[in-house]
N, C-alpha and C positions, 0 to 999 in steps of 0.2 A: 504494500500500500504506500502510495506517495504521500508526502507531508500534506499537501493541499487536500487530498482525499481524506486523510485521517482527521484533519481539523474540521472538515465539513460534516462529520458523522454526528447524528443525533441519537439520543437514547432509544427512540423508537426504531432506529435502524439496526439495533443489536438483537440478534437471536442467539442467546447463549446455548439453548438446548440443541440447536442445529449447528452451532459453531460457525455462524454466518454474520457478516456485517454488510449492510447495504451502503454503498459509498455515495449515494446521491443526495443525502440529507445535508443539514447544515448545523454547525455550532454545538457539538457535544462538549468541547473543551472551552470553558469560559474562565476569564480572569476574575480577580477580586471585585471588579466593578460590574460583573455579570455581562461582560462583553466578550465576543468570540476572540480566541487567540488568532493571530495571523502568522504567516511564515516568517516575516521579519522579526517578530518577537521570539519565535523559537530559535532563529539564527543568533539573536543577541544572547539568549540564555546559553546556547552552546558556546558562544564566544566567552562568556563569563566563566563557564566551566573550564574551558581551555586555559584562560588566564589564571584561575585559581589553582589549577593543577600544574601550572607552569610548563605546559607542553607546547612544542612548536608544531606539532602535527595539526593539520587543518581538518577539523571535524565539522561536517555539515549534515543536515538530515539525510542527504543522499549517501553519505558514508555508511550509515546503518543498512541501507538497501544493498549497497555493494558488498558489504561484509556478509550479510545474510546469504546473498547469492554465492559468494566465494565459499562459504562454509557448506552450502548445499552441493556445490561442484565437488568439494573434497569428499563428500559423502557418496559421490557417484551419480549425482543427478545429471541426466542427459540434457542436451541443449533444448530440445523441444519442451520438456517438462519445465525446465528453468524459465523459458519464455512464458509458459502458461502461468506459473507461480508468480512471475513478476508483472503479469497483466499485459504483456506485449502481444502484438498480433503475430501469429505464426505465418511465416512467409512461404512455406512449402505448400503448394497448391494441393498435393496429394493428402497431406495431413488435414488441411482445411476441408477438403471435399469429402473425405472418406472416414473421418473420425468425428464422433459425437461424444462429448464429455458431459456427464451429468453431475449433480451436486456431490454424490458419493465418490465419484472419480477425483474431484478436486480435494475433498477431505482426505482421501487416501494419499494423494500427492503431498499435501501439507504434512500429514503424519509421517510419511516415509522420509521426507527430506526436511525435517524440523530439527536443526542442530541444538535447539533449546528445549527439547522435550523433557529432559531430566533436570532442568534448572530448579524447579521447586519441589522435587521429590526427596 
């Protein structure tokens, strides 16, 4: 999920039972003035974290997305599945034309290539 998509999620867009988030809503993440976060604010927060930790590494919201994909690749995730999990359009006409993924397929992909699955166990 991209930062803009994440910041636009509303509570009504969450389906915990089905492990699903609808990315078309707005404003789940609100600041102390009850106003929606924006991407600039998140980037400023990350900059403060960088400065506090005294790191010269550039950390952006996209860094998390790249890191997750790198970890998935190290787990053996193939390119087509990686594209699906990242929300990219699949360029191979054969895959697009002859493959139909349903909700259970997506959940299986996420479960199989989730490098953080044991994080809270």
